[in-house]
KOLVEX-985130 format. One record per residue (C-alpha): x, y, z; residue in one letter. Coordinates in nm, 3 decimals. Layout:
N
FITI        px        py        pz   drendo
FITI         X         Y         Z        A
...
end
This chain:
631
FITI        px        py        pz   drendo
FITI     1.863    -0.041    -2.241        X
FITI     2.091    -0.288    -2.422        X
FITI     2.303    -0.519    -2.203        X
FITI     2.674    -0.583    -2.214        X
FITI     2.747    -0.901    -2.402        X
FITI     3.110    -0.927    -2.310        X
FITI     3.148    -1.285    -2.181        X
FITI     2.805    -1.265    -2.001        X
FITI     2.828    -1.623    -1.877        X
FITI     3.180    -1.589    -1.729        X
FITI     3.084    -1.250    -1.570        X
FITI     2.773    -1.385    -1.420        X
FITI     2.940    -1.702    -1.276        X
FITI     3.222    -1.499    -1.124        X
FITI     2.981    -1.244    -0.979        X
FITI     2.766    -1.511    -0.826        X
FITI     3.058    -1.698    -0.678        X
FITI     3.175    -1.379    -0.507        X
FITI     2.823    -1.318    -0.367        X
FITI     2.758    -1.662    -0.251        X
FITI     3.098    -1.756    -0.122        X
FITI     3.237    -1.431     0.008        X
FITI     2.961    -1.180     0.072        X
FITI     2.656    -1.358     0.192        X
FITI     2.814    -1.574     0.445        X
FITI     2.911    -1.242     0.622        X
FITI     2.556    -1.102     0.650        X
FITI     2.267    -1.175     0.884        X
FITI     1.991    -1.386     0.739        X
FITI     2.163    -1.461     0.393        X
FITI     1.860    -1.667     0.290        X
FITI     1.703    -1.326     0.215        X
FITI     1.919    -1.302    -0.088        X
FITI     1.940    -1.648    -0.236        X
FITI     1.668    -1.626    -0.487        X
FITI     1.588    -1.994    -0.496        X
FITI     1.273    -2.006    -0.280        X
FITI     0.994    -2.240    -0.369        X
FITI     0.801    -2.118    -0.679        X
FITI     1.073    -1.870    -0.791        X
FITI     1.101    -1.841    -1.170        X
FITI     1.440    -1.897    -1.344        X
FITI     1.484    -1.864    -1.721        X
FITI     1.780    -1.859    -1.960        X
FITI     1.860    -1.486    -2.021        X
FITI     1.963    -1.573    -2.375        X
FITI     1.616    -1.693    -2.456        X
FITI     1.408    -1.385    -2.344        X
FITI     1.372    -1.045    -2.521        X
FITI     1.313    -0.839    -2.195        X
FITI     1.449    -0.854    -1.842        X
FITI     1.259    -0.698    -1.570        X
FITI     1.340    -0.678    -1.197        X
FITI     1.057    -0.588    -0.960        X
FITI     1.171    -0.388    -0.657        X
FITI     1.014    -0.355    -0.317        X
FITI     1.200    -0.061    -0.134        X
FITI     1.176    -0.226     0.214        X
FITI     1.297    -0.535     0.378        X
FITI     1.261    -0.886     0.229        X
FITI     1.047    -0.989     0.528        X
FITI     0.791    -0.714     0.464        X
FITI     0.814    -0.729     0.084        X
FITI     0.766    -1.090     0.016        X
FITI     0.406    -1.072     0.146        X
FITI     0.316    -0.779    -0.096        X
FITI     0.042    -0.933    -0.316        X
FITI     0.087    -0.663    -0.591        X
FITI     0.448    -0.779    -0.646        X
FITI     0.332    -1.140    -0.653        X
FITI     0.076    -1.067    -0.917        X
FITI     0.329    -0.877    -1.142        X
FITI     0.587    -1.145    -1.101        X
FITI     0.340    -1.406    -1.209        X
FITI     0.178    -1.210    -1.488        X
FITI     0.519    -1.109    -1.650        X
FITI     0.665    -1.437    -1.605        X
FITI     0.368    -1.611    -1.790        X
FITI     0.521    -1.455    -2.115        X
FITI     0.796    -1.673    -2.250        X
FITI     0.991    -1.372    -2.393        X
FITI     1.006    -1.190    -2.038        X
FITI     1.199    -1.285    -1.732        X
FITI     1.081    -1.101    -1.416        X
FITI     1.299    -1.115    -1.108        X
FITI     1.288    -0.952    -0.754        X
FITI     1.493    -0.715    -0.539        X
FITI     1.428    -0.586    -0.200        X
FITI     1.596    -0.312     0.004        X
FITI     1.917    -0.446     0.143        X
FITI     1.987    -0.462     0.511        X
FITI     2.265    -0.235     0.630        X
FITI     2.519    -0.515     0.655        X
FITI     2.465    -0.630     0.291        X
FITI     2.489    -0.260     0.154        X
FITI     2.805    -0.211     0.352        X
FITI     2.953    -0.540     0.220        X
FITI     2.864    -0.456    -0.145        X
FITI     3.000    -0.102    -0.123        X
FITI     3.321    -0.220     0.031        X
FITI     3.386    -0.459    -0.259        X
FITI     3.259    -0.240    -0.531        X
FITI     2.965    -0.472    -0.604        X
FITI     2.618    -0.356    -0.721        X
FITI     2.281    -0.445    -0.572        X
FITI     2.150    -0.747    -0.760        X
FITI     1.832    -0.929    -0.853        X
FITI     1.776    -1.234    -0.640        X
FITI     1.712    -1.493    -0.897        X
FITI     2.006    -1.445    -1.139        X
FITI     2.237    -1.213    -0.920        X
FITI     2.249    -0.984    -1.209        X
FITI     2.315    -0.605    -1.122        X
FITI     2.019    -0.383    -1.148        X
FITI     2.184    -0.156    -1.409        X
FITI     2.195    -0.441    -1.657        X
FITI     1.818    -0.496    -1.676        X
FITI     1.580    -0.340    -1.933        X
FITI     1.320    -0.242    -1.661        X
FITI     1.348    -0.174    -1.294        X
FITI     1.006    -0.140    -1.137        X
FITI     0.919    -0.043    -0.780        X
FITI     0.591    -0.086    -0.591        X
FITI     0.539     0.205    -0.346        X
FITI     0.321     0.125    -0.053        X
FITI     0.419     0.407     0.188        X
FITI     0.620     0.738     0.173        X
FITI     0.880     0.630     0.425        X
FITI     1.033     0.391     0.151        X
FITI     1.134     0.673    -0.084        X
FITI     1.493     0.702     0.050        X
FITI     1.528     0.321     0.012        X
FITI     1.431     0.358    -0.358        X
FITI     1.689     0.610    -0.412        X
FITI     1.951     0.392    -0.220        X
FITI     1.859     0.100    -0.440        X
FITI     1.911     0.298    -0.758        X
FITI     2.245     0.423    -0.638        X
FITI     2.375     0.073    -0.514        X
FITI     2.243    -0.093    -0.832        X
FITI     2.457     0.140    -1.059        X
FITI     2.160     0.334    -1.210        X
FITI     2.195     0.714    -1.243        X
FITI     1.976     0.877    -0.985        X
FITI     1.790     1.145    -1.191        X
FITI     1.586     1.031    -1.483        X
FITI     1.684     1.330    -1.701        X
FITI     2.051     1.232    -1.660        X
FITI     2.022     0.863    -1.764        X
FITI     2.207     0.721    -2.065        X
FITI     2.059     0.547    -2.359        X
FITI     2.161     0.193    -2.219        X
FITI     2.035     0.242    -1.866        X
FITI     1.727     0.071    -1.754        X
FITI     1.388     0.236    -1.745        X
FITI     1.270     0.293    -1.392        X
FITI     0.901     0.254    -1.327        X
FITI     0.695     0.297    -1.017        X
FITI     0.344     0.195    -0.914        X
FITI     0.129     0.148    -0.595        X
FITI    -0.074     0.362    -0.369        X
FITI     0.196     0.637    -0.331        X
FITI     0.188     0.726    -0.693        X
FITI    -0.145     0.892    -0.662        X
FITI     0.078     1.186    -0.594        X
FITI     0.376     1.103    -0.814        X
FITI     0.532     1.446    -0.823        X
FITI     0.779     1.413    -0.531        X
FITI     0.938     1.118    -0.711        X
FITI     0.899     1.249    -1.061        X
FITI     1.286     1.362    -1.084        X
FITI     1.394     0.987    -1.041        X
FITI     1.111     0.789    -1.232        X
FITI     1.075     0.740    -1.596        X
FITI     0.707     0.624    -1.590        X
FITI     0.445     0.582    -1.330        X
FITI     0.172     0.315    -1.340        X
FITI    -0.140     0.477    -1.215        X
FITI    -0.395     0.237    -1.091        X
FITI    -0.416    -0.143    -1.116        X
FITI    -0.112    -0.296    -1.288        X
FITI    -0.173    -0.658    -1.417        X
FITI    -0.306    -0.566    -1.748        X
FITI    -0.102    -0.228    -1.820        X
FITI     0.227    -0.407    -1.719        X
FITI     0.197    -0.635    -2.019        X
FITI     0.136    -0.334    -2.258        X
FITI     0.444    -0.167    -2.092        X
FITI     0.665    -0.477    -2.152        X
FITI     0.559    -0.493    -2.522        X
FITI     0.639    -0.117    -2.565        X
FITI     0.984    -0.152    -2.410        X
FITI     1.055    -0.478    -2.592        X
FITI     0.987    -0.300    -2.924        X
FITI     1.321    -0.101    -2.868        X
FITI     1.433     0.178    -3.078        X
FITI     1.618     0.368    -2.805        X
FITI     1.512     0.539    -2.489        X
FITI     1.342     0.836    -2.642        X
FITI     1.128     0.619    -2.871        X
FITI     1.035     0.397    -2.579        X
FITI     0.925     0.686    -2.369        X
FITI     0.720     0.818    -2.652        X
FITI     0.541     0.478    -2.672        X
FITI     0.490     0.461    -2.289        X
FITI     0.333     0.799    -2.298        X
FITI     0.059     0.690    -2.539        X
FITI    -0.053     0.404    -2.306        X
FITI    -0.352     0.480    -2.089        X
FITI    -0.259     0.464    -1.718        X
FITI     0.115     0.564    -1.771        X
FITI     0.237     0.897    -1.651        X
FITI     0.570     0.976    -1.815        X
FITI     0.703     1.306    -1.662        X
FITI     0.954     1.369    -1.945        X
FITI     0.669     1.368    -2.203        X
FITI     0.422     1.577    -1.995        X
FITI     0.402     1.959    -1.984        X
FITI     0.623     2.119    -1.731        X
FITI     0.452     2.216    -1.409        X
FITI     0.377     2.585    -1.339        X
FITI     0.348     2.760    -1.007        X
FITI     0.009     2.850    -0.886        X
FITI    -0.061     2.967    -0.536        X
FITI     0.279     2.867    -0.414        X
FITI     0.266     2.512    -0.557        X
FITI     0.391     2.351    -0.870        X
FITI     0.099     2.208    -1.070        X
FITI     0.019     2.088    -1.414        X
FITI    -0.083     2.353    -1.672        X
FITI    -0.467     2.383    -1.692        X
FITI    -0.468     2.251    -2.058        X
FITI    -0.253     1.941    -1.977        X
FITI    -0.426     1.610    -2.036        X
FITI    -0.525     1.402    -1.734        X
FITI    -0.386     1.060    -1.679        X
FITI    -0.659     0.808    -1.620        X
FITI    -0.595     0.525    -1.390        X
FITI    -0.626     0.169    -1.503        X
FITI    -0.889    -0.048    -1.367        X
FITI    -0.943    -0.427    -1.394        X
FITI    -1.315    -0.469    -1.435        X
FITI    -1.356    -0.846    -1.417        X
FITI    -1.163    -1.016    -1.134        X
FITI    -1.269    -1.359    -1.244        X
FITI    -1.081    -1.319    -1.572        X
FITI    -0.777    -1.155    -1.417        X
FITI    -0.471    -1.363    -1.394        X
FITI    -0.383    -1.450    -1.036        X
FITI    -0.082    -1.604    -0.874        X
FITI    -0.154    -1.951    -0.697        X
FITI     0.217    -2.053    -0.686        X
FITI     0.315    -1.765    -0.468        X
FITI     0.674    -1.760    -0.348        X
FITI     0.736    -1.941    -0.023        X
FITI     1.055    -1.829     0.168        X
FITI     1.313    -2.025     0.366        X
FITI     1.242    -1.813     0.686        X
FITI     0.938    -1.684     0.865        X
FITI     0.786    -1.356     0.731        X
FITI     0.585    -1.079     0.880        X
FITI     0.286    -1.221     0.689        X
FITI     0.365    -1.586     0.682        X
FITI     0.063    -1.710     0.467        X
FITI    -0.079    -1.733     0.121        X
FITI    -0.314    -1.446     0.017        X
FITI    -0.633    -1.488    -0.167        X
FITI    -0.782    -1.161    -0.298        X
FITI    -1.167    -1.182    -0.267        X
FITI    -1.247    -0.828    -0.381        X
FITI    -1.131    -0.485    -0.472        X
FITI    -1.253    -0.144    -0.384        X
FITI    -1.474    -0.010    -0.109        X
FITI    -1.767     0.236    -0.106        X
FITI    -1.807     0.289     0.279        X
FITI    -1.668     0.642     0.204        X
FITI    -1.448     0.695     0.508        X
FITI    -1.309     1.043     0.422        X
FITI    -0.956     0.987     0.542        X
FITI    -0.906     0.658     0.333        X
FITI    -0.734     0.697     0.009        X
FITI    -0.761     0.328    -0.084        X
FITI    -1.141     0.349    -0.049        X
FITI    -1.173     0.648    -0.267        X
FITI    -0.940     0.563    -0.552        X
FITI    -1.029     0.180    -0.556        X
FITI    -1.387     0.228    -0.668        X
FITI    -1.589     0.066    -0.782        X
FITI    -1.622    -0.264    -0.570        X
FITI    -1.541    -0.574    -0.780        X
FITI    -1.569    -0.939    -0.652        X
FITI    -1.437    -1.275    -0.742        X
FITI    -1.705    -1.541    -0.764        X
FITI    -1.731    -1.823    -0.528        X
FITI    -1.630    -2.067    -0.808        X
FITI    -1.324    -1.862    -0.889        X
FITI    -1.222    -1.839    -0.529        X
FITI    -1.262    -2.209    -0.487        X
FITI    -1.031    -2.291    -0.778        X
FITI    -0.778    -2.037    -0.670        X
FITI    -0.773    -2.143    -0.311        X
FITI    -0.737    -2.521    -0.391        X
FITI    -0.439    -2.435    -0.621        X
FITI    -0.283    -2.197    -0.383        X
FITI    -0.273    -2.418    -0.081        X
FITI    -0.157    -2.715    -0.299        X
FITI     0.131    -2.519    -0.458        X
FITI     0.262    -2.353    -0.154        X
FITI     0.202    -2.577     0.146        X
FITI     0.119    -2.276     0.358        X
FITI    -0.068    -2.358     0.680        X
FITI    -0.272    -2.042     0.674        X
FITI    -0.483    -1.873     0.405        X
FITI    -0.599    -1.496     0.431        X
FITI    -0.895    -1.373     0.246        X
FITI    -0.769    -1.022     0.146        X
FITI    -0.954    -0.708     0.072        X
FITI    -1.024    -0.362     0.211        X
FITI    -1.333    -0.517     0.369        X
FITI    -1.364    -0.892     0.322        X
FITI    -1.716    -0.907     0.509        X
FITI    -1.852    -0.691     0.235        X
FITI    -1.842    -0.966    -0.035        X
FITI    -2.191    -1.035    -0.145        X
FITI    -2.164    -1.396    -0.042        X
FITI    -1.943    -1.349     0.250        X
FITI    -2.110    -1.628     0.469        X
FITI    -2.079    -1.880     0.192        X
FITI    -1.727    -1.770     0.098        X
FITI    -1.592    -1.816     0.456        X
FITI    -1.767    -2.163     0.486        X
FITI    -1.617    -2.286     0.149        X
FITI    -1.269    -2.150     0.233        X
FITI    -1.270    -2.324     0.586        X
FITI    -1.406    -2.648     0.418        X
FITI    -1.131    -2.644     0.158        X
FITI    -0.850    -2.556     0.396        X
FITI    -0.928    -2.839     0.629        X
FITI    -0.789    -3.119     0.420        X
FITI    -0.474    -2.919     0.372        X
FITI    -0.440    -2.873     0.761        X
FITI    -0.461    -2.502     0.704        X
FITI    -0.649    -2.235     0.876        X
FITI    -0.830    -1.932     0.730        X
FITI    -0.794    -1.570     0.852        X
FITI    -0.994    -1.246     0.797        X
FITI    -0.767    -0.950     0.806        X
FITI    -1.047    -0.704     0.779        X
FITI    -1.378    -0.701     0.981        X
FITI    -1.671    -0.465     1.005        X
FITI    -1.776    -0.348     1.344        X
FITI    -2.095    -0.576     1.368        X
FITI    -2.199    -0.906     1.514        X
FITI    -2.216    -1.060     1.160        X
FITI    -1.838    -1.003     1.126        X
FITI    -1.772    -1.179     1.462        X
FITI    -1.996    -1.472     1.347        X
FITI    -1.778    -1.501     1.031        X
FITI    -1.465    -1.475     1.237        X
FITI    -1.580    -1.749     1.469        X
FITI    -1.603    -1.989     1.167        X
FITI    -1.228    -1.979     1.117        X
FITI    -0.983    -2.125     1.363        X
FITI    -0.691    -1.884     1.309        X
FITI    -0.873    -1.584     1.478        X
FITI    -0.864    -1.747     1.814        X
FITI    -0.497    -1.739     1.839        X
FITI    -0.489    -1.359     1.798        X
FITI    -0.825    -1.222     1.880        X
FITI    -1.027    -0.983     1.670        X
FITI    -0.947    -0.640     1.534        X
FITI    -1.189    -0.345     1.484        X
FITI    -1.131     0.014     1.374        X
FITI    -1.371     0.256     1.514        X
FITI    -1.118     0.539     1.436        X
FITI    -1.314     0.788     1.640        X
FITI    -1.475     0.770     1.980        X
FITI    -1.747     1.025     1.972        X
FITI    -2.069     1.043     1.746        X
FITI    -1.973     1.397     1.636        X
FITI    -1.623     1.303     1.509        X
FITI    -1.755     0.966     1.351        X
FITI    -1.996     1.189     1.149        X
FITI    -1.710     1.406     1.035        X
FITI    -1.504     1.107     0.902        X
FITI    -1.825     0.935     0.759        X
FITI    -1.800     0.631     0.979        X
FITI    -2.155     0.589     1.101        X
FITI    -2.099     0.378     1.408        X
FITI    -2.202     0.425     1.771        X
FITI    -2.070     0.326     2.088        X
FITI    -2.347     0.078     2.130        X
FITI    -2.243    -0.100     1.806        X
FITI    -1.879    -0.133     1.929        X
FITI    -1.998    -0.267     2.267        X
FITI    -2.242    -0.511     2.088        X
FITI    -1.950    -0.641     1.870        X
FITI    -1.735    -0.664     2.182        X
FITI    -1.993    -0.857     2.367        X
FITI    -2.042    -1.092     2.075        X
FITI    -1.666    -1.135     2.046        X
FITI    -1.597    -1.213     2.422        X
FITI    -1.910    -1.443     2.451        X
FITI    -1.787    -1.654     2.152        X
FITI    -1.460    -1.725     2.339        X
FITI    -1.229    -1.468     2.211        X
FITI    -1.018    -1.328     2.478        X
FITI    -0.838    -1.029     2.309        X
FITI    -0.984    -0.740     2.122        X
FITI    -0.769    -0.481     1.939        X
FITI    -0.911    -0.147     1.860        X
FITI    -0.770     0.101     1.617        X
FITI    -0.829     0.476     1.648        X
FITI    -0.675     0.796     1.512        X
FITI    -0.580     1.127     1.657        X
FITI    -0.554     1.455     1.478        X
FITI    -0.863     1.406     1.265        X
FITI    -1.017     1.730     1.135        X
FITI    -1.218     1.918     1.400        X
FITI    -1.086     1.690     1.677        X
FITI    -1.081     1.833     2.035        X
FITI    -0.933     1.703     2.364        X
FITI    -1.270     1.580     2.451        X
FITI    -1.257     1.344     2.147        X
FITI    -0.921     1.229     2.248        X
FITI    -1.026     1.152     2.604        X
FITI    -1.341     0.976     2.458        X
FITI    -1.102     0.703     2.309        X
FITI    -0.972     0.612     2.660        X
FITI    -1.341     0.615     2.802        X
FITI    -1.462     0.385     2.532        X
FITI    -1.164     0.149     2.549        X
FITI    -1.215     0.131     2.927        X
FITI    -1.587     0.038     2.873        X
FITI    -1.503    -0.234     2.629        X
FITI    -1.237    -0.381     2.881        X
FITI    -1.494    -0.369     3.163        X
FITI    -1.765    -0.537     2.944        X
FITI    -1.508    -0.811     2.836        X
FITI    -1.397    -0.887     3.187        X
FITI    -1.765    -0.925     3.305        X
FITI    -1.790    -1.209     3.048        X
FITI    -1.431    -1.350     3.083        X
FITI    -1.192    -1.235     3.352        X
FITI    -0.894    -1.301     3.092        X
FITI    -1.034    -1.051     2.858        X
FITI    -0.798    -0.801     2.716        X
FITI    -0.809    -0.486     2.501        X
FITI    -0.506    -0.357     2.303        X
FITI    -0.523    -0.009     2.160        X
FITI    -0.350     0.100     1.831        X
FITI    -0.347     0.483     1.779        X
FITI    -0.234     0.637     1.456        X
FITI    -0.195     1.018     1.382        X
FITI    -0.414     1.131     1.095        X
FITI    -0.244     1.250     0.771        X
FITI    -0.432     1.389     0.487        X
FITI    -0.391     1.188     0.167        X
FITI    -0.428     1.296    -0.202        X
FITI    -0.768     1.208    -0.356        X
FITI    -0.959     1.202    -0.029        X
FITI    -1.210     1.453     0.087        X
FITI    -0.961     1.543     0.362        X
FITI    -0.688     1.629     0.122        X
FITI    -0.753     1.998     0.187        X
FITI    -0.719     1.944     0.576        X
FITI    -0.413     2.038     0.782        X
FITI    -0.211     1.781     0.975        X
FITI    -0.133     1.853     1.341        X
FITI     0.234     1.932     1.418        X
FITI     0.493     1.705     1.571        X
FITI     0.450     1.872     1.902        X
FITI     0.072     1.855     1.913        X
FITI     0.102     1.479     1.809        X
FITI     0.314     1.424     2.122        X
FITI     0.075     1.616     2.343        X
FITI    -0.223     1.430     2.235        X
FITI    -0.052     1.091     2.273        X
FITI     0.046     1.197     2.625        X
FITI    -0.312     1.302     2.698        X
FITI    -0.461     0.980     2.592        X
FITI    -0.184     0.760     2.761        X
FITI    -0.265     0.943     3.097        X
FITI    -0.635     0.874     3.067        X
FITI    -0.604     0.501     2.991        X
FITI    -0.636     0.229     3.247        X
FITI    -0.305     0.043     3.298        X
FITI    -0.449    -0.270     3.200        X
FITI    -0.506    -0.157     2.839        X
FITI    -0.195    -0.197     2.619        X
FITI    -0.136     0.136     2.433        X
FITI     0.043     0.119     2.105        X
FITI     0.095     0.442     1.901        X
FITI     0.269     0.517     1.571        X
FITI     0.595     0.697     1.596        X
FITI     0.523     1.070     1.577        X
FITI     0.832     1.161     1.363        X
FITI     0.729     0.882     1.111        X
FITI     0.384     1.023     1.079        X
FITI     0.528     1.375     1.045        X
FITI     0.740     1.262     0.759        X
FITI     0.454     1.076     0.592        X
FITI     0.239     1.384     0.599        X
FITI     0.516     1.607     0.472        X
FITI     0.603     1.389     0.166        X
FITI     0.270     1.281     0.058        X
FITI     0.132     1.629    -0.050        X
FITI     0.437     1.786    -0.188        X
FITI     0.507     1.893    -0.535        X
FITI     0.804     1.806    -0.757        X
FITI     1.033     1.999    -0.529        X
FITI     0.976     1.723    -0.280        X
FITI     1.236     1.527    -0.483        X
FITI     1.506     1.759    -0.342        X
FITI     1.401     1.687     0.005        X
FITI     1.393     1.300    -0.053        X
FITI     1.738     1.334    -0.224        X
FITI     1.899     1.547     0.042        X
FITI     1.762     1.302     0.326        X
FITI     1.912     1.008     0.138        X
FITI     2.241     1.198     0.083        X
FITI     2.255     1.254     0.461        X
FITI     2.220     0.888     0.545        X
FITI     1.844     0.835     0.567        X
FITI     1.756     0.467     0.504        X
FITI     1.468     0.243     0.629        X
FITI     1.269     0.534     0.755        X
FITI     0.952     0.313     0.818        X
FITI     1.149     0.131     1.102        X
FITI     1.135     0.324     1.444        X
FITI     1.483     0.207     1.540        X
FITI     1.635     0.299     1.206        X
FITI     1.458     0.620     1.142        X
FITI     1.753     0.881     1.134        X
FITI     1.600     1.199     1.279        X
FITI     1.907     1.405     1.254        X
FITI     1.955     1.325     0.877        X
FITI     1.600     1.431     0.806        X
FITI     1.627     1.749     1.011        X
FITI     1.951     1.846     0.813        X
FITI     1.772     1.775     0.486        X
FITI     1.458     1.967     0.578        X
FITI     1.678     2.271     0.684        X
FITI     1.869     2.265     0.352        X
FITI     1.552     2.203     0.150        X
FITI     1.360     2.494     0.317        X
FITI     1.654     2.730     0.256        X
FITI     1.661     2.653    -0.116        X
FITI     1.295     2.608    -0.193        X
FITI     1.126     2.850     0.057        X
FITI     0.907     2.573     0.165        X
FITI     0.880     2.429     0.509        X
FITI     0.679     2.155     0.694        X
FITI     0.445     2.401     0.838        X
FITI     0.332     2.515     0.482        X
FITI     0.332     2.160     0.347        X
FITI     0.124     2.022     0.628        X
FITI    -0.111     2.328     0.642        X
FITI    -0.455     2.344     0.497        X
FITI    -0.494     2.364     0.122        X
FITI    -0.719     2.613    -0.036        X
FITI    -1.042     2.459    -0.183        X
FITI    -1.067     2.516    -0.556        X
FITI    -0.686     2.584    -0.597        X
FITI    -0.494     2.338    -0.817        X
FITI    -0.326     2.062    -0.642        X
FITI     0.019     1.906    -0.743        X
FITI    -0.155     1.566    -0.819        X
FITI    -0.465     1.719    -0.999        X
FITI    -0.340     1.598    -1.346        X
FITI    -0.437     1.230    -1.250        X
FITI    -0.783     1.086    -1.304        X
FITI    -0.859     0.825    -1.047        X
FITI    -1.214     0.828    -1.188        X
FITI    -1.334     1.012    -0.859        X
FITI    -1.461     1.362    -0.945        X
FITI    -1.258     1.635    -0.765        X
FITI    -1.565     1.859    -0.735        X
FITI    -1.742     1.565    -0.559        X
FITI    -1.445     1.520    -0.321        X
FITI    -1.477     1.900    -0.236        X
FITI    -1.841     1.873    -0.178        X
FITI    -1.788     1.582     0.064        X
FITI    -1.517     1.790     0.250        X
FITI    -1.769     2.050     0.297        X
FITI    -2.021     1.790     0.413        X
FITI    -1.771     1.675     0.668        X
FITI    -1.716     2.027     0.799        X
FITI    -2.093     2.030     0.863        X
FITI    -2.097     1.688     1.029        X
FITI    -2.298     1.542     0.759        X
FITI    -2.277     1.169     0.654        X
FITI    -2.284     1.013     0.320        X
FITI    -2.410     0.651     0.308        X
FITI    -2.253     0.365     0.119        X
FITI    -2.397     0.377    -0.236        X
FITI    -2.442     0.011    -0.231        X
FITI    -2.713     0.049     0.022        X
FITI    -2.850     0.389    -0.097        X
FITI    -2.855     0.574    -0.424        X
FITI    -2.569     0.687    -0.641        X
FITI    -2.378     0.981    -0.505        X
FITI    -2.240     1.084    -0.852        X
FITI    -1.885     1.042    -0.719        X
FITI    -1.774     1.029    -1.092        X
FITI    -1.711     0.651    -1.130        X
FITI    -2.051     0.580    -1.278        X
FITI    -1.972     0.811    -1.579        X
FITI    -1.633     0.664    -1.631        X
FITI    -1.698     0.293    -1.572        X
FITI    -2.085     0.246    -1.588        X
FITI    -2.071    -0.142    -1.636        X
FITI    -1.844    -0.201    -1.336        X
FITI    -2.051     0.035    -1.127        X
FITI    -2.394    -0.111    -1.230        X
FITI    -2.251    -0.467    -1.165        X
FITI    -2.150    -0.366    -0.815        X
FITI    -2.512    -0.234    -0.749        X
FITI    -2.665    -0.552    -0.887        X
FITI    -2.452    -0.780    -0.657        X
FITI    -2.548    -0.555    -0.358        X
FITI    -2.920    -0.593    -0.437        X
FITI    -2.891    -0.976    -0.459        X
FITI    -2.646    -1.029    -0.189        X
FITI    -2.678    -1.326     0.047        X
FITI    -2.861    -1.211     0.345        X
FITI    -2.678    -1.190     0.682        X
FITI    -2.840    -1.376     0.972        X
FITI    -3.051    -1.196     1.202        X
FITI    -2.858    -1.063     1.513        X
FITI    -2.973    -1.267     1.817        X
end
């Protein structure tokens, strides 16, 4: 983890000159790689003890909006002895140019190659970025497999939602951050900066709560056809930030030179969700719900708008309308945004008229309409997924939407949910048609857009034991739904192959690393982009992997036996596995499980682990600002 000291200034100057003068002018959108956007941090390398590069293994346009990376960038750079920089997955033209000239992938701010850093950290938002991660390691000059890295190579760290099953990436990652990162990342930085060699650093990291270090953990054993942790191995408890008002938050977020996918400043209003949707990993592992106070939100918003100049502020959370003072929060946000000539947006809405009332307070929603996610279109299937809605609730919300002047409504559904039948699929078309008919009775320009994803079971949800429908069945159900929809409804659906790969990767054990490596070696890159997803590369990789491991997609995507150890079972996200299993059994009986903020505690496990945070959540719910009566 030591860096070369041979004329570092001359080497850096020559490298930057080559990049800026010879390479970047030849690629599309070179501003992605300049590293001098507004609010970037630049330090003297000679004056810091630790250099970190934070990687997002997808395009710059997607990655720059990632709030987690903004938070870690801010928190680390608050320390004078640490310099944190950024790197994103390079586009194909930059990768080709770098390889042709024998150059390595670099951090944006300093243009330093990745292999010269002390720590390279990745945030993993979805499984289809795994081949990008491997490509960034290779292009950055870092040995691919963790066990083969030399004493002077960087430590490779990963965090984010995907690491709730870290095993497929364990061959490549030195340490995983389980849970929320803004506190543990400082402990990690201190442990690495203490030095003493790679082995000593790994030993220290393994003693930090929330860090999973595969090289310092018992080797997995095979049970029931899967590699799992030995029964006596310690569980890795996730890290939880219990007080958001005291948590450090970035107001000087980086502002790019070019328009992004999410071109706005983000203000996180709460974390967690207890609605209990059985397919939703974020809702299960993010418990309990924690909020920022109105005072804290006001201070952060004023600073963020002033320091970025953005014209839109989005109030971020899994369910923003669940804030205990949602009405006052939105009113305050709009009032503060107006002098800055900025608008406010709500990315997540409940399916009720109260949410429509809140959306009507913000001007940005009228540009794009409103979005609701019923997920299923029959009462029976909604009971299975624990989403206690009714057709009448959706129609009432749609009526409120169109009556308030919104012309477009986007509805999100899933196909392939456990116990789904063709009747459930066709009900999506029927319900969407009724929403459109209602809207056009109010406004002849009313539109309905339909977004349909294919369900994939995720670790640490009640549906982690469920099967995923096959690629062929996904295609059949998509065609069935398309054929039943009125032509006036725009039908958007997730790529079937992409969903197939996500479901394959997310529940594999450590042998999944071989599949990811083979896919990368066959040329797979940017798998989350439909036009770049290399089907042939993945097919070849799957064939080779299946021949060597005896595993196959049908087995990996099939049902898991309740009670059997799971490859991710050595983690502790605070939710009790026995409670998840009981909820899976309730789902199969079609029984609901109400939000614990409105009813009693379900004993999901969080109360026993974090009683103060859990009780504070309950207290806020009991004293929540009342919603106005529905007219």
